[in-house]
C-alpha positions in Angstrom: -12.7 31.2 29.8 -9.1 30.3 29.2 -9.4 26.6 28.4 -10.7 24.9 25.3 -13.9 22.9 25.8 -14.5 19.9 23.5 -17.7 19.6 21.6 -20.2 16.9 21.9 -23.5 15.9 20.1 -25.6 18.2 22.3 -23.4 21.3 21.7 -23.2 20.5 18.0 -27.0 20.4 17.8 -27.3 23.7 19.5 -24.9 25.3 17.1 -26.7 23.7 14.1 -30.1 24.9 15.3 -28.8 28.4 15.9 -27.3 28.7 12.4 -29.9 26.8 10.4 -32.9 26.1 12.5 -35.7 27.9 14.4 -33.5 29.4 17.1 -31.4 31.3 14.6 -29.2 34.1 16.1 -26.0 34.6 18.0 -27.7 35.5 21.4 -30.0 32.5 21.3 -27.0 30.2 20.5 -24.9 31.8 23.3 -27.6 31.4 25.8 -28.4 27.8 24.8 -24.7 26.8 24.9 -24.2 28.4 28.3 -27.3 26.6 29.6 -26.1 23.2 28.3 -22.6 23.7 29.7 -24.0 24.8 33.1 -26.4 21.7 33.1 -23.4 19.4 32.5 -21.4 21.1 35.2 -18.6 22.5 33.0 -19.3 26.1 33.9 -20.8 28.0 36.8 -23.1 30.8 35.7 -23.0 34.2 37.5 -23.5 37.9 37.1 -19.8 38.7 37.5 -17.2 39.7 35.0 -16.3 38.1 31.7 -19.3 36.6 29.9 -21.2 35.7 33.0 -19.8 32.2 33.3 -16.8 30.7 35.0 -15.1 27.5 33.8 -15.0 24.6 36.3 -11.6 23.0 36.0 -11.6 19.3 35.3 -15.4 19.1 35.0 -15.5 18.1 31.4 -17.7 15.1 30.9 -16.4 11.8 29.5 -16.8 11.7 25.7 -19.6 9.4 24.5 -18.1 6.6 22.4 -18.9 6.7 18.7 -20.6 3.5 17.6 -19.4 2.4 14.2 -21.2 0.0 12.0 -19.5 -3.3 11.9 -19.0 -5.0 8.6 -20.2 -8.6 8.5 -17.7 -10.7 6.6 -17.3 -14.4 6.2 -14.7 -16.0 8.4 -11.7 -15.9 6.1 -8.7 -17.7 7.6 -6.4 -17.7 4.6 -4.8 -14.9 2.6 -2.4 -14.8 -0.3 -0.7 -12.0 -2.2 -0.3 -12.4 -6.0 1.8 -10.4 -8.4 0.4 -11.5 -11.7 2.5 -9.1 -13.8 4.9 -6.3 -13.0 4.0 -4.3 -10.0 0.3 -5.4 -9.9 -0.6 -6.6 -6.5 -3.7 -8.6 -5.7 -4.7 -9.9 -2.3 -7.1 -12.8 -2.2 -8.7 -14.3 0.9 -10.7 -17.4 1.5 -11.7 -20.0 4.0 -9.3 -22.7 2.8 -6.0 -23.0 0.9 -7.9 -24.9 -1.8 -10.2 -22.0 -2.3 -7.2 -19.7 -2.7 -5.7 -22.1 -5.3 -9.0 -22.0 -7.2 -9.1 -18.2 -7.1 -5.4 -17.9 -8.2 -6.0 -20.3 -11.2 -9.0 -18.2 -12.2 -7.0 -14.9 -11.9 -4.1 -16.3 -13.9 -6.5 -17.7 -16.5 -5.7 -21.4 -15.8 -9.2 -22.6 -15.3 
């Protein structure tokens, strides 16, 4: 194979199982990887030269999107940057300007 194949969750699991799990060993990992790549249509297996597999150009599957956890935050519409002393920078956020005023008074000690 002359092209680089991108990894995915299934391939990562095969490698992890081959190095840490029950299917430990290079030959088991090689065979499992080739079977998975053939199943997804990225290679064509054969008895010919090389390592018994031929890369199918352009057959790499679409990457599965990574779902990230969303952070639930209150709906803050106002933001203010304070420089209370020197090069100290504080960013405050809140739902209203009045809320920002209250926060700024508390930070500056003017309760």
